[in-house]
N, C-alpha and C positions, 0 to 999 in steps of 0.2 A: 380233319382226315387222320385216321389211325392206322391205315394199312395201304400198301401200294402194290400194284399188279406188275410182276416181273415176267418178261419174256426172255427165256434163255435160248441161245442158238449154239448148236454144235456143228462145225464143218468137218467132215471126214475127207481124207485125201487117199488117192491110190497108192501113196507111199506109206500108208499106215499111221500118219500123223494126224491128230485132230486138234482143232482150236475151238475155244469158247469165247462167246461174247454175250451181252445182254442189253435189253432196253427196258428202262423203268421210268416212264413219264411221271412227273411229280403231280399226280392228279391230271386234270384236263384244263386247268386255267393258269398254269405257270409258264410253260412254253406251248407253242402250237403243236400239241401232241396228246394222244390218249392211248391207253393200253391196248384196247381191241384194234385200234388203228395200226399199232405196231405189227400185229399178227396178220392183218389184212395186207399190209405193205410187204411183208415177207412172202406171203402167198404170191404176190405179183413179181417180186424181185428175185427170190431165191432160185427159181427154175432157170433164170437167165444167166446165172453164174456157174451152172453145171459145166464142167469141162475146162474152166479157167484155172490158171495157176494162182493159187491164193498168196504165194510169196511176192507176186508182182502187185504190191498194194496200190501203187500209183495207177496202174492200168485198171485194177478193180474199181477204184474210185471214179475214174473217167467213165467206165462202163455204167456204173450205178447212176452217175449224174446224167448220162445220156438217156438212160432208160426211165428215170423217174426224177422229176423236178422237185426240189425241196425234200421234205420228209426226212430230215436229218436223223430223227430218232429211230427210223427204220434202218438206215444205212449204218448207224453206229454199231449195232450188234454184229453186223457182217464184217465191218472194217476191223473191229477189235479181234474177232475170231481169226481173221487173216493175219494180223500182226502176231497173235499167239502162235500160229503155225510157223510163221517166219522165224520167230525166236527159237522155237523148238527145233526147226530144221537146221539152224546154225549152232544150236547148243549154247545160246547166250540169253541172259535175261533181257526183258524189254528195254530197260533203261540204257543198256549198251547200244542198242539200235537207235535210240533217240538222242544220243550225244555223249553217253558215258556218265560216270559218277561225278558230276560237277557239284552236287549238293548232298553230301553224305548224311546230313541230319536235318531234313526239312522241318521247319516249324509248323505246327498245326494250331488252329485257333480254338478257343473255348467259348461256347455259347452261354450267355447269361440271361436270366429272366428280364423281361422288358417292363418292369414295374418297380416302384420304390418299396422295398421291403427288406427285412433283415436276411431273407433267403438269398438276395442278390449278394450281400456281403459274404454269406457263407459260400456261395458259388464261386465268387472271385477268389476267396481264400483257398478253396479247394483246388481250383485251377492253378493257382500260384504254387501250391504245395506239390502239384504234379508237373511243374516246370513250364506252365503255359505263360507266354508273354503277349499273346494276341487274344483280344476279346471282341465278340460280336453280339449285337442285340438287334431286335426288330422294332420298328416304329409301331405305335399304338393306334394310329389313325386319328388321334385327338391332339390338336396343336398344343393346347395348354399342358396336357399331360406329357407330351414329348419334350417340351421345353423344360419342365420341372425335372423330368427323368435325366435328361442330358446334363443339366447343371449338377444334379446329385451324383450321378455315376462318374462324370468327368473329374470330379474332385477326388475320386477314389483310385484313379489311375496313377501308377508310379512312373517315374522317369524310365524311358526305354520300353514302356508298354504301348500297345497299339489298340485303339478303339475304333470300331466302325459301327455305323448306325444304318441299318438296311431298311429302306423304304419299300423294297419290292415293287416299285412303280406305283405306290398307293397315294402319294401326296399330289395335290395340284402344285403348280409352280409357286403360286402366291403363298401356299401353306409352308412349303419348304423354305422360302425366303424368310417368312415370319419366324420359323423355328431357328434358323441360322442367326437371325438378329437377336432373338430372345435368350439363346442358350448361354451367352456369355463367352468368355475367353477360355475355351477348352480345346484340347487337341483331339480332333475327331475327323474321320472320313465319312462322307455320305455315300452310300452305295445305292445306285439306281433310285434316286428319290422320286422320280416321276415316270410315267409310263412311256413317254416318247423320248427319242433322242433330243429333239428340239427343246422340250421342256427342261431336260437335264442340263442342256447347254445354257439355257437362260439362268437356271439356279446357280450353276458354277460361275458364270460371268458376273452375276449380280452380287453373290455372297462371298466369293473367294474361298469357300470351303472346298477342300480337295475332294475330287469326285472319282469314284470307282464305277465304271459302267458294267452292267450285267445283262439284264434281259434284252435290252435294245442293241447290244453288241453281238450280232449273230454271224459276222464274217469279216474278212480282211478289209472290205470296202468301208465298213463302219469304223474300224480301227484307224484307217488312214484318214477318214474324214475328221474324226475326233482329234487326231494328232494335228491336222492342219488347222482346226478350230482352236487349238491350244487348251483343250479341256481334258485331255487324257492323262489324269494323274495316276490311274490304276485301272486294271482290267480284271474282271472275274471271268476266267477262261474255263468253260464247262464242256465236258466231253460230249454229252448227248445233245447239247444245244448247237454245237457247230458241226456235228456229223461224224465223230469218231476220232481216232488217233491221228490219221493222216492230216486232216484239216486242223486239228488241235496243234500238231507240231508246226505247221506252217504259220499259224497265228502266233504261237509261242516264240518262234524264231524271229519273226518280224518285230514283235514287242521287245525282245531282248536286244535286237539291233538298234531299236529306237530308244532304248533305256527306259522302257515303260514297265513298272513293276506289276506282277501278276499274282492273283490268287488262283491256285490250281484246284479245280473242283469238278463236280458233275451236277447235273440237274436233279439227280436223286442219289441216295446213299446206299446203293447195292454193294455187295461184297466184291464182285468183279470190277465194278466201276471204281471203287475205292482202291483196288489193287492197281488199276491203270493210273489213277491219280498219283499214287505213291511213286510209280516208275517215272512219270512225267516230271514230278517234283524233283526227283534225284537228278534228272538230266537237264534241269533248268539252271542257268547260272545264278549264283546267289545274289548278284547285283540286280537281277530282274525278278526276284522271288519275294513275295510277301508272306504267304501262308498257304497251307492245304487244309482240307476239312478233316475233322475227327468225328466220325459217326458213332460216338460212344453211346451205348444204350439203345441204338436204333436198329442195327442190322441183326440178322439171325445167323447162327452157325450152320451154314449149308455148303461150305466149301472146305477143301483141303488146301492148306497154304494160305496165302493172303498177307496183307500188310500187318505189321506189328506197331502198336502205339505205346510209347513209353517216354516219360519225362518231357511231355510236350513236343515230342518229335514222332516221326513216322519212318518206318523202314520197309521197303519193298522186298519181296522174296528174291533170292538169288538163283532160284531154279530157272531153267530155260523158259522163254516166252513170258506169259503173265506170272507163272509160278503159282497159280491158283486154279483148282479144278473143282467144279460142283460135285457133290456126293450123289451118285446115281440112285442110291438107296433112299435118299431123302426126296429128290425131285421127281422120281418116278419115270414112267415111260413117256416118250415124245408124243405130242398131240398132233404133229404133222411131220411128214418125211418127204423130202424132194430128192429124186435121184434119176 
């Protein structure tokens, strides 16, 4: 996949304040979402929000959940736009509303190629030169290749650095166990090695390799179940996967209370979503924070404002609300209006 379809939402209020949000499903086979479905869902949901107070984000979410079951990727765009309005109405940036500046310099991770090659050494060296301490790579789908790669790249990690190997649910449980047994004594996290929660649990219990849940962790109930099962070593908390800032904050605060470290991300790397991620990262206690994403070389310049990435860290805008606004001259006229 080389391009992703973004649906932007602008909510206008009778007070003259407007808020922005978006939905960018990462294709149609990463989470249960697809781009045209986002717009179809907005056709269904948006008219039912006319006349509501967007600053009452809890009430808005209760209404959306009553009117439509699931469809988190539809609700995300609306929820984010409401939080943008709330911040602007109060004259404060989003991170203030979410708990304050608890983490002034959130660490971001650097992606490295998932094959044995001198380009990997170059990528690691480049990331280190830019202040990165966190590294992430994807599994290949081949057990022997994954074992060789993890042995090779594991030896290249320095003390204090962090390596995760993301299966994106692609391994069978037996494959993940074989990889864990064959990779040797290296310091690594497995992220969502298998498709289902039960398979990931089996891998964690059998191998002892620390586990970060991602695709199968879609709500509070899964977080509580994983904690009770003793396998929740980390959580990849994604904006669009859980349904917006309101539910992201709930899960974030629960994990912080349970001392579960989190990666703060989104299911796709849009500029608005990355802005939200930066705000959530700032307001997450350092003791419960692992890393945020750095969408270097992926997103386009279609917004005014947005996060700043420097020295392996990210900084959210200090302007009220999200602090990021799409350029109307770039995105053009709306394709649908509800009033």
